[in-house]
N, C-alpha and C positions, 0 to 999 in steps of 0.2 A: 587638433589632431599631434600626435608626439612626431618629432623629425624622423624617426626610423620607419614610424606609419606612413608616412608622406611616400619614402621610397618602397614602400610594400609592391614587390613585383618587380624589382629593377634588378636585374641581373648584372651588376657591375663587376668588372675585372676578369671577364673570361677570356683567357690566354688563349689565344691562337694567333699563328703565323699564316702569311698568303693569304688572307680575307680578301675575298671579291668585292668589291665595292657593290652596294646594294642600287638597285635601280632609282631608287628615291633621292639619293644623294648628288643626282645630277644638277649643276646648275645652269639653267638656260639665261645665256648672254646674248645682247644685240652688237654686233661689230659695226652695224651702219649708223655711226654717230660720230661726228666730226670732231665734236669734243676729244675724243681719244686721243686722235693724231695731234689735236695742237696741244695738250698736255704733254704726250711723247716728245713733241719738237722742243716744247719750252724748256724740258727738264734736260734734254741733249744740248741745247744750245747754252743754258748757264752751268752746265756740269753739274748737275744735281743728281743724287741718287735717290731711289725709294724704296721701302722695305716692299712695298707691293710688288715691285718688279725683283729683286734680290731675294726675297723669300717664296716667290712662287704663289702670292695669295690668290684664293679663289675668287675674292671679289674686287679685282683691279679692273676689269672692263665696267663693272657697275660704278666703281667710284672714279674712274677718269672721264667716263661718259656724263657724271655731274661735276666734272672740272673739280676735283678735291684727289688729293691724294697725302700719303705721309712719308714726310721728308726724313730721309736718313743720313745723318751726318757722320762727318768723320771717315769717308769712304766706302768702300762696299766688300772690304774683307775684313774678318773678324779674327780677332787673335786667341778666340776660343773655338772649341768645335762642339758644341752640344747636338747630342744624336737626333734630336727633332727638328734641327732647324737647317734650313735651305740656302743660308747666307754662307758664301765661301769662307773657308779657314785658312789663315797663312800669315804672310808678314804684310802688314798694312802699310798704304802709302803715308807719305808726309801728309799734315793736315793741310788743307786748302784755306787760306787765309781770307781768300775771298768768298768762302761759303756762305757765311752769315748773312753778307750784303745780297749775294744772290737769291738765298733764300727770300728774304723779304721782297725781292724783285719779284719773284714768282708767285708769291703770297699776292702782291697786287696785281699782279697779270691774270690771276685765276681767280680775283675776286674773292678772297677767302676771308670768313669773319671768324672762323675757328680754326686753328691749325695744330696739326699732331706733328711734334718732332719726335725722331727716334733715333739710335746710333748703333753701330756695331759695337763691341765691347772692345777697348782699347787699354789692355793693360801694360802695353809699353810707355803710356803718358804716366807722368808723376801723378795727377789729379785725376786720372781715368777719363777726361773729356769734360769735366765739369766747368772748364773756363769758356771753352767752345761753345758747349750749350747755352752759358750765360749770355754769351756774345751773341749769339743767333736771337736769343730771346728779346734782348736789348734792342737788337737793330729792327724787328718784328715791331716792338713796341713803340720803337720811337716813330715810325713811320705812321703810326695810328696806335694811340693808346687805348683804345676801345676793344681793339682786338684782343682774343681770347687765345691763350698758348698753353697745350696739354704737352707735357714732357714724359715720354716712355722711356726710362732711362737705365743703363746697366748699373752695377752696383758700386760703381765708382771707388771699388777695392775696399767698400764697407766702412770708409772713413767719413764720419760727421762732418768734417770741417770741408770735405768735398763737396758733400750734399748742400753744405751751407751756401757756397758758392752759386749754386745754381737758383737754390730759394732766394737769396738776396736779390735775384733779378727779378723776381714776382713774376713767376709763371702761375697761372691760373689751377692747373692740375698737376699733381706729381703723381706720375704712374710708373710703377715697378711690378712686372710680373713674377709671381712664383712658379707658373707654367704648368707643375705636375705637383703629386703628392710626395710628401717628405722621403717615403722609401726610394723614389726613383731617382733622387740625385746623384746617386752613386752610379746609377749606369745612363741616365738621359742627361745629367747637368754635372758630370763629375768635377768641374772645375768653380761651380758654384757653390752656395753654402745658403741651405732653408733659412735656418734662423738669422745669417746676415741679411738676407731678403726683407724678413719680418721685420729687422731692426730699422730699414731702410724707411720703411712706413711710418713705424713708429717715431722715429726721431724728425721726419718731416712734420709731424704734427707739433713735436717740442719746438722745432724751430720757427714754424710759423703755423698756429692752430687754423688760420683762417683758409689755407689751401686745402682743395680736394685732393684726397688720396685715391688711388685706384689699383687695382692689381686684377690679373687673370690667369686662368689654368685651364688646361686642356683636358680632356677626356677621351678616353679610347688608348690609353697607356698603360693598362694592366691594373688599374687603381680597384680598390674595394671600397663598397658603401661604407664601411667604419672609417676608410682613409680620408675619403671624399667629406664625410663630417669633421673628422681632426683637422683637415685644412680650411673649412669655412670657421671653425670655433678659432682657429689660429688667426685668420684675417680679422674677427670680429674683436680679438683682444689686441690687435696692432691698431684699432681706432679706423681701419679701412674704410671710406664713404661707399666707394664704386666697386663691383665684381662684376667681370664679363667670364662667360663660360663657353667654349666652342669644342667643336668636335676636331681630333688631332686627324690631319691628313699628312699622309707620308709625301714629302717634297720630291724624294728620288728614292731609287734602290738603295743608295747608299745610306740611306736614313734608317732609324729606329722603325720596325713593321708596326701597322696599327694592330691592336689587339680587339679592337672591338667597336663597332659602328652603332652610334646610338640612335634611336630613331626620334622623332618629333615628340610624340609622346613621353618618353624617357626624359628628354631636355624639359619638358614642361612639368614633370615632377622633380627635376633637380632644381628647376627655378624655383618652384614652391618651396623647397627645402632651403635654398639659399635665402628667400626672402623672409623666412622665418627668423633669421639673425637680425641683427642691428645694424643692417647697411642702408645707406641712403638711396640704392639703386641697385638693382640685379639684371644684366643683360645676359639672357642665355640661348643658345640655339645652334643647330648644327654650322652654319656659316659664319658665328660671332667669331671676330677676332678684336684684339685689345682695342685698337682705333676705329673700328667699324661704328658708324654713326656717331661717333663721339660728340659732335655737336649737339645733336637731339636729345642725349642725356643730361646735359650740362644746362640746356636752355630749359629742361623741365626742374631741375633741381634750384634753378634760378629764380624761377617763378615765385611771385609774391604767395606767400602761404593763407588760405582763407581763415577768416576768425572762426 
């Protein structure tokens, strides 16, 4: 079946404001789990931030209950103000020089084998925070070289030399999200650049062909079917290995409104579409986020291939 045929019946891009959340969008969580408070206390004691908390992730209690989290470096205030994001925008704090060591301590305490690091965007720092990322990766790997580290990075000002600073620290996965279709950048990501983000993925492979590259985007921001196809083609041409696709959920009333809620069946069709491209892995679903179940994805890719 051709790619448009896969999406037959999918009504993408229906522009509606003030949509009511459908009943099937509710996520059942159990707060009766001692791990949740243990993780919260550990993060507080080590003065660490997570994107789980700062971005109001719907998977936070599920992940904390399994003693995992996505560490957010360089504070919890971003120098940009993307319309989809729940992270606060403003003047950021000074870098915490103890943060790399404290992340490594948290990794040990939580018993993590696979670690996801992300950060706010720091346009106020010359290298965009690349050195701080690299220090954190090295601190983790110094404790245990067998640990796997995924870095979900901002654009580091689009400079290849900044990207190389991080890749020289040998992260296992370089993740940079496109977030949405190209047309939406003017309204959703006005200080980001679609082509610059694609170049980050391309340049990562140029610098280190062995690193897995990964990117994610959201649906529900007014995209049309052809624009989803264009985005997937662009990711394929950027040699992206792993793609994650999830439903945009409005973090607050101040954020951009949801234009469409996609059903499970629609996500299955979109996953089938994305799987027809030359990606190593596609993860798609309503509650999928860029770092959601990241460890299991890489575990599958690292399995020996049968002859």
